C-alpha positions as CSV (number, residue, x, y, z in Angstrom):
1,M,10.3,342.6,35.5
2,A,11.8,345.7,37.3
3,T,14.8,347.3,35.8
4,S,17.7,348.7,37.8
5,K,16.4,352.2,36.9
6,D,13.0,351.3,38.5
7,K,14.7,350.2,41.7
8,L,16.4,353.6,42.0
9,K,13.1,355.5,41.8
10,K,12.5,357.6,44.9
11,K,10.5,356.1,47.7
12,L,9.0,358.6,50.1
13,G,7.9,358.4,53.7
14,V,5.9,361.3,55.3
15,W,5.5,361.7,59.0
16,I,2.7,364.4,59.3
17,D,0.6,366.2,61.9
18,H,-1.2,369.5,61.6
19,R,2.0,371.5,62.6
20,E,4.6,370.0,60.3
21,A,5.5,367.3,57.8
22,I,8.8,365.5,57.7
23,L,9.6,363.9,54.3
24,V,12.2,361.2,54.0
25,S,13.1,360.2,50.5
26,I,15.1,357.1,49.8
27,K,16.8,356.5,46.5
28,G,19.2,353.6,46.5
29,D,21.2,353.7,49.7
30,E,20.8,357.5,50.2
31,S,18.1,359.2,52.2
32,T,17.3,362.9,52.5
33,V,15.0,364.7,54.9
34,E,12.9,367.8,54.4
35,R,10.6,369.6,56.8
36,F,7.5,371.6,56.0
37,V,5.8,373.8,58.7
38,S,2.1,374.3,58.2
39,N,2.0,377.8,59.7
40,A,-1.7,377.0,60.5
41,E,-3.3,379.0,63.3
42,S,-4.5,377.2,66.4
43,H,-8.3,376.6,66.8
44,Y,-10.5,379.5,67.7
45,R,-11.2,379.8,71.4
46,P,-13.9,382.4,72.2
47,S,-13.1,385.0,74.9
48,G,-15.8,386.0,77.3
49,G,-17.7,389.2,77.4
50,N,-20.7,390.9,75.8
51,R,-20.7,392.6,72.5
52,S,-23.2,395.1,71.0
53,G,-25.1,394.2,67.8
54,G,-26.2,390.7,68.7
55,T,-25.6,388.0,71.3
56,S,-22.1,387.0,72.0
57,V,-22.9,383.4,71.3
58,A,-24.1,384.2,67.7
59,Q,-21.0,386.3,67.1
60,D,-18.7,383.6,68.5
61,I,-20.4,381.0,66.2
62,L,-19.8,383.2,63.1
63,K,-16.2,383.9,64.1
64,E,-15.5,380.2,64.8
65,K,-16.9,379.3,61.3
66,S,-14.7,381.8,59.6
67,T,-11.7,380.7,61.6
68,D,-12.4,377.1,60.8
69,E,-12.7,377.9,57.1
70,R,-9.4,379.9,57.2
71,L,-7.7,376.9,59.0
72,K,-9.0,374.5,56.4
73,Q,-7.5,376.7,53.6
74,Q,-4.2,376.8,55.5
75,Y,-4.1,373.0,55.7
76,H,-5.0,372.7,52.0
77,R,-2.0,374.8,51.1
78,F,0.2,372.8,53.5
79,Y,-0.9,369.5,52.0
80,G,-0.4,370.9,48.5
81,Q,3.3,371.6,49.4
82,V,3.7,368.0,50.5
83,I,2.0,366.6,47.4
84,A,4.1,368.8,45.1
85,K,7.2,367.4,46.8
86,A,5.9,363.9,46.5
87,A,5.2,364.1,42.8
88,N,8.4,362.3,41.7
89,A,8.0,359.5,44.2
90,K,7.3,355.9,43.0
91,K,5.1,355.5,46.1
92,I,4.5,357.2,49.4
93,F,4.2,355.8,53.0
94,I,2.3,358.2,55.3
95,F,2.3,358.0,59.0
96,G,1.7,360.2,62.1
97,P,-0.6,361.0,64.9
98,G,-4.1,362.4,64.6
99,E,-6.1,363.1,61.4
100,A,-3.6,364.9,59.3
101,K,-2.4,361.7,57.6
102,R,-5.9,360.8,56.5
103,E,-6.6,364.4,55.4
104,L,-3.4,364.3,53.3
105,V,-4.6,361.0,51.6
106,G,-7.9,362.7,50.8
107,E,-6.1,365.7,49.4
108,I,-4.0,363.4,47.2
109,K,-7.1,361.8,45.8
110,R,-8.7,365.2,45.1
111,T,-5.6,366.6,43.4
112,K,-6.1,366.6,39.7
113,G,-3.1,365.2,37.8
114,S,-1.5,363.7,40.9
115,H,0.1,360.4,40.2
116,V,1.2,359.8,43.7
117,K,0.6,356.2,44.8
118,V,-0.1,355.8,48.6
119,A,1.7,352.6,49.7
120,D,0.3,352.6,53.2
121,V,-1.1,354.8,56.0
122,R,-0.3,354.0,59.6
123,P,-0.7,355.7,63.0
124,S,2.4,356.8,64.8
125,D,3.4,358.8,67.8
126,R,5.7,361.8,67.6
127,L,9.2,360.5,66.7
128,T,12.7,361.9,66.4
129,E,14.1,362.5,63.0
130,K,16.3,359.4,63.3
131,E,13.3,357.3,64.3
132,I,11.4,358.6,61.3
133,I,14.2,357.7,58.9
134,A,14.5,354.3,60.4
135,K,10.7,353.7,60.2
136,V,10.7,354.7,56.5
137,G,13.7,352.5,55.8
138,A,12.2,349.5,57.5
139,F,8.9,350.0,55.7
140,Y,10.5,349.9,52.3
141,Q,12.8,347.0,53.2
142,G,9.7,345.0,54.0
143,N,7.9,346.1,50.8
């Protein structure tokens, strides 16, 4: 049987894409909103032209690989910030466009010592802050 203290545990909703995460925490009748910006670079786009010391294609491939690795590390840090903020939540509802939501779930599973329980993961378009708050509230009222 749930005690009144259990009912007041924080429930968290996270709208996330590769640029930002918007966290909505609900505790009782109160909700708070926090934003995290990923600061991740955009994907590498090779510029034209020849370079000395090898073909431009080979150099572009090497540069693209190092850029992809750097981007992956930037996302890893970004997801780590979100997971750290979610550490006190009873459960977390994750939604958003693209692959960032699934990448966050994978990062939660790989994080040692993480006790974050993912309640659900759903696709969502870009929403306003008020729409995100409403969606999180509706999710937890139904669950």
